[in-house]
Structure formats: C-alpha cells, structure tokens
C-alpha positions as CSV (number, residue, x, y, z in Angstrom):
1,M,-13.0,24.6,5.1
2,T,-13.5,20.9,4.4
3,R,-11.9,18.4,6.7
4,S,-10.1,15.4,5.3
5,W,-12.6,12.9,6.6
6,Q,-15.4,14.7,4.7
7,R,-13.6,14.1,1.5
8,I,-13.1,10.4,2.4
9,V,-16.8,10.0,3.0
10,A,-17.5,11.3,-0.5
11,I,-15.1,8.8,-2.0
12,I,-16.6,5.9,-0.1
13,A,-20.2,6.9,-1.1
14,V,-19.2,6.6,-4.8
15,A,-17.5,3.2,-4.7
16,V,-17.0,0.1,-2.5
17,L,-13.7,0.8,-0.8
18,V,-11.8,-1.1,1.9
19,L,-9.4,0.9,4.1
20,G,-7.5,-0.8,6.9
21,G,-7.1,0.9,10.3
22,A,-4.8,3.9,10.6
23,V,-4.4,4.5,6.9
24,G,-3.0,7.9,6.1
25,L,-4.3,9.7,2.9
26,A,-2.8,12.6,1.1
27,D,-5.0,15.4,-0.2
28,H,-6.5,15.3,-3.7
29,I,-6.1,11.6,-4.5
30,T,-8.6,9.3,-6.3
31,I,-9.2,5.8,-5.1
32,G,-10.8,3.5,-7.7
33,K,-13.8,1.2,-7.3
34,G,-13.1,-1.9,-5.3
35,A,-9.7,-0.8,-4.2
36,R,-8.2,-2.0,-1.0
37,V,-5.6,-0.3,1.2
38,A,-3.9,-2.3,4.0
39,A,-3.7,-1.1,7.6
40,R,-1.1,1.5,8.5
41,S,-0.3,2.4,4.9
42,G,0.5,5.9,3.7
43,L,-1.4,6.5,0.5
44,M,0.1,9.4,-1.5
45,H,-0.8,8.4,-5.1
46,N,-4.0,7.6,-7.0
47,V,-5.1,3.9,-6.7
48,P,-6.6,2.3,-9.8
49,D,-9.9,0.3,-9.7
50,G,-9.7,-3.1,-8.0
51,E,-6.1,-2.9,-6.8
52,T,-4.6,-3.6,-3.4
53,W,-1.9,-1.3,-2.0
54,C,0.1,-1.5,1.2
55,G,3.2,0.0,2.8
56,Y,4.6,3.4,3.6
57,P,4.6,4.9,1.1
58,A,1.8,2.7,-0.3
59,V,2.6,0.7,-3.5
60,P,0.8,-2.1,-5.3
61,I,0.9,-5.3,-3.1
62,K,3.0,-7.3,-5.5
63,Q,5.7,-4.7,-5.5
64,F,5.5,-4.4,-1.7
65,F,6.2,-8.1,-1.2
66,R,9.1,-8.0,-3.7
67,Q,10.6,-5.1,-1.9
68,T,10.2,-6.9,1.5
69,A,11.8,-10.1,0.1
70,I,14.8,-8.2,-1.2
71,L,15.3,-6.3,2.0
72,H,15.1,-9.6,3.9
73,K,17.8,-11.1,1.7
74,L,20.0,-8.1,2.1
75,A,19.6,-8.0,5.9
76,N,20.1,-11.8,6.4
77,P,22.7,-13.0,3.9
78,S,22.9,-16.8,3.8
79,K,26.3,-18.4,3.9
80,K,27.2,-19.9,0.5
81,K,28.1,-23.5,0.6
82,E,31.8,-24.0,-0.1
83,S,32.5,-26.0,-3.2
84,K,34.6,-29.1,-2.9
85,E,37.9,-29.0,-4.8
C-alpha cells in the first residue's frame, strides 16, 4: 500500500515543482514540469507544464482571478449614477 506522500515525492523527483502549504492532491494526477500550485488549493485535475493553479477546486490562475472579480461585483453592487433629465 503506497501512501499519498510517496507518490508526491516521485512527482517532485522528476520535475521542478512548487506546492504551497496545505495543498490537497487527488489520486492519479499528473503535475507538469515547472508547475506551481498556490497554498490551500485543492488540486483535482492534471496541471500542464509551467502553469500556475490556485483555488478550491484549483483552476488556472487567470480563471481564478476572473471568478474572484465577478463574485466581488455580484456581492458588492455599485450604485449606478442617476442620469440627469
């Protein structure tokens, strides 16, 4: 029986990989060379070479920031200026 950390060590030995603290990894995923995963992310899909992923569930960082911006706009709607008539 292999433990999850033993599989992670095998992945790190093959490629330069940066995992932030408290990252959760699903079983049987592949993490590409030079990939980075932000702290407290939940990685459930394969990560291509050189990409940065973050969030829970983890997504590419550009998508994560877009989702965060949209949620911020939905949660804090700004008051529209009244047009002068």
